[in-house]
Backbone bond lengths (Angstrom), bond angles and torsions (degrees), N, CA, C in turn:
res aa  C-N    CA-C-N  psi(-1)  N-CA   C-N-CA  omega(-1)  CA-C   N-CA-C  phi
1 M - - - 1.433 - - 1.532 111.04 -
2 A 1.334 116.09 -36.27 1.464 118.76 -179.60 1.525 110.69 -63.49
3 N 1.336 116.55 -36.77 1.454 119.47 -179.86 1.526 110.97 -64.83
4 L 1.331 117.26 -41.58 1.458 120.87 177.84 1.530 109.99 -63.13
5 R 1.326 116.84 -42.04 1.470 120.90 178.01 1.527 110.75 -60.50
6 N 1.331 116.67 -42.89 1.467 120.95 178.79 1.526 111.08 -63.72
7 Q 1.333 116.87 -39.34 1.461 120.35 -179.72 1.520 111.31 -68.59
8 V 1.335 117.24 -38.64 1.465 120.80 177.56 1.526 109.71 -65.98
9 E 1.331 117.05 -42.70 1.463 120.99 177.39 1.535 110.57 -61.84
10 F 1.321 116.47 -40.03 1.465 121.33 178.84 1.531 110.67 -62.89
11 A 1.328 116.83 -45.54 1.470 120.83 178.90 1.528 110.68 -63.25
12 A 1.322 116.91 -41.31 1.472 120.31 178.83 1.520 110.77 -64.43
13 T 1.311 117.20 -39.76 1.466 121.05 179.02 1.521 110.84 -64.24
14 L 1.330 117.06 -45.08 1.464 119.43 179.16 1.522 111.47 -66.38
15 T 1.323 117.25 -32.69 1.467 120.34 177.20 1.531 110.14 -63.07
16 R 1.335 116.58 -41.92 1.474 120.33 177.58 1.523 112.01 -69.46
17 E 1.315 116.64 -38.62 1.466 120.99 -174.94 1.528 112.81 -77.90
18 L 1.322 117.30 -26.02 1.463 121.80 -176.79 1.526 109.78 -120.39
19 P 1.339 117.67 69.78 1.470 120.21 -174.20 1.525 113.92 -65.52
20 N 1.316 118.74 -22.16 1.468 121.12 -179.65 1.524 113.37 -84.14
21 L 1.322 116.57 -4.81 1.459 120.98 -178.86 1.526 108.59 -97.48
22 S 1.322 116.70 133.78 1.471 120.90 -179.79 1.524 110.45 -65.61
23 M 1.316 115.66 163.47 1.466 120.34 179.46 1.524 110.66 -61.41
24 S 1.326 117.22 -40.68 1.463 118.90 178.36 1.529 110.64 -66.00
25 G 1.327 117.12 -34.91 1.464 120.77 176.41 1.522 111.74 -65.65
26 V 1.337 116.01 -40.93 1.465 120.26 177.74 1.525 110.10 -63.71
27 L 1.336 116.60 -44.91 1.462 119.54 -179.19 1.525 112.06 -65.28
28 E 1.326 116.54 -37.47 1.466 120.24 176.86 1.529 110.36 -64.29
29 L 1.342 116.74 -43.75 1.467 121.29 178.27 1.526 110.06 -63.20
30 C 1.329 117.37 -44.63 1.468 121.45 178.92 1.524 110.91 -59.78
31 R 1.324 116.30 -47.40 1.462 120.94 -179.11 1.533 110.26 -58.22
32 F 1.317 116.15 -45.99 1.468 120.01 179.72 1.523 111.19 -62.40
33 L 1.340 116.92 -47.40 1.466 120.38 -176.27 1.523 112.16 -66.97
34 V 1.323 117.80 -38.67 1.467 120.66 179.61 1.529 110.21 -65.67
35 R 1.321 116.33 -42.79 1.474 119.14 178.00 1.528 111.21 -66.41
36 A 1.332 116.67 -40.71 1.468 120.27 178.82 1.524 110.27 -63.62
37 E 1.338 116.73 -40.56 1.464 120.45 179.13 1.518 110.44 -62.53
38 A 1.319 117.49 -43.00 1.469 120.94 179.85 1.530 110.98 -61.95
39 T 1.316 115.99 -42.62 1.472 119.93 179.85 1.520 110.89 -66.11
40 L 1.342 117.48 -47.12 1.469 120.34 -179.75 1.524 111.18 -65.24
41 H 1.328 116.77 -36.27 1.463 120.33 178.04 1.531 110.23 -64.31
42 R 1.326 116.19 -44.05 1.460 120.92 178.78 1.538 110.63 -62.53
43 L 1.326 117.19 -40.77 1.465 120.40 178.04 1.530 111.12 -65.83
44 S 1.339 117.42 -35.51 1.468 120.69 177.04 1.524 110.97 -65.41
45 E 1.322 116.37 -41.24 1.469 119.50 177.16 1.523 110.73 -64.07
46 T 1.313 116.50 -41.56 1.462 120.79 178.94 1.523 110.42 -63.42
47 A 1.331 116.64 -41.80 1.467 120.77 -179.53 1.524 111.27 -64.66
48 G 1.319 117.51 -24.26 1.456 120.31 176.50 1.517 112.92 -75.37
49 N 1.317 116.96 -18.17 1.464 121.30 -178.16 1.519 113.88 -104.34
50 R 1.332 115.74 -27.34 1.466 119.88 179.84 1.524 107.90 -160.57
51 E 1.322 116.15 170.79 1.463 119.52 175.48 1.514 109.81 -72.54
52 L 1.323 115.15 141.55 1.459 119.14 176.77 1.526 109.26 -72.36
53 T 1.316 115.62 144.52 1.460 120.58 176.80 1.531 108.81 -75.47
54 L 1.304 116.43 166.00 1.454 120.64 179.80 1.531 111.99 -59.23
55 P 1.342 119.85 -44.47 1.472 119.12 176.44 1.528 112.76 -61.58
56 E 1.333 117.25 -35.96 1.471 120.10 178.02 1.526 110.89 -67.25
57 L 1.317 116.84 -40.44 1.468 120.62 177.91 1.521 111.12 -64.03
58 R 1.323 116.13 -40.67 1.471 119.92 178.11 1.526 110.86 -65.04
59 R 1.327 115.78 -42.90 1.470 120.04 179.28 1.522 110.36 -61.20
60 E 1.331 116.30 -43.88 1.469 120.78 178.82 1.524 110.97 -60.61
61 A 1.322 117.23 -45.64 1.467 121.29 -179.41 1.528 111.34 -64.33
62 R 1.333 117.25 -43.91 1.473 120.89 178.60 1.528 111.25 -61.81
63 L 1.319 115.74 -43.99 1.456 120.42 -178.23 1.531 111.04 -66.26
64 M 1.317 117.29 -41.24 1.469 120.40 177.67 1.524 110.58 -62.72
65 T 1.315 117.52 -38.79 1.457 121.27 177.58 1.525 110.48 -64.18
66 R 1.328 117.10 -44.57 1.472 120.56 179.34 1.527 111.37 -63.30
67 V 1.332 117.24 -38.88 1.468 120.44 178.74 1.526 110.29 -66.16
68 R 1.340 117.08 -44.00 1.477 120.25 177.41 1.526 110.92 -59.48
69 E 1.324 116.82 -43.03 1.471 121.06 179.96 1.527 111.08 -64.39
70 A 1.324 117.32 -42.82 1.467 120.84 178.59 1.523 110.02 -63.58
71 G 1.311 117.06 -41.41 1.463 120.53 177.65 1.514 111.62 -63.55
72 A 1.311 117.29 -45.15 1.466 121.50 -179.66 1.522 111.67 -63.07
73 R 1.337 116.98 -38.15 1.465 121.15 178.38 1.523 112.30 -59.06
74 H 1.335 115.96 -30.55 1.458 120.55 -175.45 1.527 112.88 -110.42
75 G 1.324 117.88 10.57 1.455 121.28 177.22 1.518 114.09 74.55
76 L 1.320 116.73 28.20 1.460 121.93 179.99 1.522 109.49 -110.61
77 G 1.316 116.01 133.53 1.455 120.09 172.45 1.516 108.74 -80.95
78 V 1.313 117.04 153.50 1.464 121.18 -177.80 1.521 109.04 -129.28
79 T 1.335 115.54 133.67 1.456 122.81 173.80 1.521 107.59 -124.88
80 F 1.321 116.41 135.53 1.458 121.10 179.40 1.518 109.58 -105.66
81 N 1.316 115.97 145.75 1.455 122.95 179.05 1.517 107.80 -125.15
82 S 1.316 117.82 120.68 1.467 120.26 -178.09 1.530 112.28 -92.60
83 D 1.323 117.59 0.53 1.463 121.48 177.57 1.529 108.54 -82.72
84 P 1.334 117.89 118.57 1.470 119.82 -175.85 1.524 114.30 -68.75
85 R 1.331 118.50 -4.11 1.466 119.96 179.44 1.521 112.73 -81.31
86 G 1.320 117.46 -8.77 1.466 120.69 179.42 1.511 110.59 -131.24
87 A 1.311 114.92 -173.40 1.464 119.83 177.69 1.528 109.57 -66.94
88 A 1.317 116.18 148.84 1.465 121.05 -178.96 1.526 111.53 -83.81
89 I 1.354 116.74 -24.98 1.469 121.12 -177.11 1.519 109.53 -129.77
90 Y 1.325 115.55 131.87 1.462 122.44 172.69 1.521 107.75 -121.34
91 L 1.329 116.25 134.67 1.461 121.51 177.60 1.515 109.48 -102.49
92 R 1.327 116.21 134.63 1.467 121.17 172.43 1.525 106.23 -92.55
93 L 1.324 115.20 107.96 1.458 121.54 -174.83 1.520 110.85 -80.75
94 P 1.345 117.20 155.04 1.467 120.24 179.53 1.530 113.25 -57.59
95 S 1.330 117.72 -32.84 1.461 121.03 -179.12 1.519 112.59 -79.44
96 G 1.339 117.26 -14.19 1.456 120.71 -177.77 1.521 113.50 85.54
97 R 1.340 117.46 2.79 1.466 120.92 179.23 1.518 110.77 -61.30
98 S 1.337 114.36 151.70 1.454 120.73 -179.34 1.523 108.96 -144.03
99 N 1.314 117.06 148.98 1.457 120.24 175.33 1.520 111.94 -122.09
100 D 1.327 116.82 19.82 1.455 119.33 174.79 1.519 109.28 -123.70
101 W 1.296 115.66 159.41 1.461 120.61 -174.90 1.518 112.45 -69.18
102 G 1.313 117.12 -27.11 1.458 120.26 -177.98 1.516 113.98 -82.53
103 G 1.334 117.79 -7.25 1.455 120.98 -179.61 1.515 113.90 71.11
104 R 1.340 117.49 21.86 1.463 120.70 -179.05 1.512 112.21 -71.76
105 G 1.323 117.95 -26.53 1.451 121.31 -177.72 1.509 110.80 146.96
106 W 1.321 116.04 -159.17 1.461 121.87 -179.10 1.524 107.81 -97.15
107 A 1.321 116.55 119.44 1.468 121.59 -178.82 1.525 110.25 -70.93
108 V 1.316 116.24 132.82 1.456 121.08 174.97 1.529 106.40 -80.34
109 P 1.351 117.91 124.47 1.476 119.14 -176.40 1.521 112.51 -71.28
């Protein structure tokens, strides 16, 4: 239930931060970012246990590029975190709001 609450809060935050984007556009962006975060988080956990294979490294690089491009399209900065103890993706919102203690940005749930 907490994960659903975090995802709803994330969608509401992006709706406020991106007023020119339609609701369906916000939901599409949220869906993409949440899935990308899950994949990058899983790859970070795997990298903590063993070396990533070449296909895994390529997948990680492609996904990071797609996330950066999606962020740039909507005026959002993107920071990646390879430590599996936290979120894998942080967005730098236009308002400067943050939901982490380090002030890196808004964590993608």
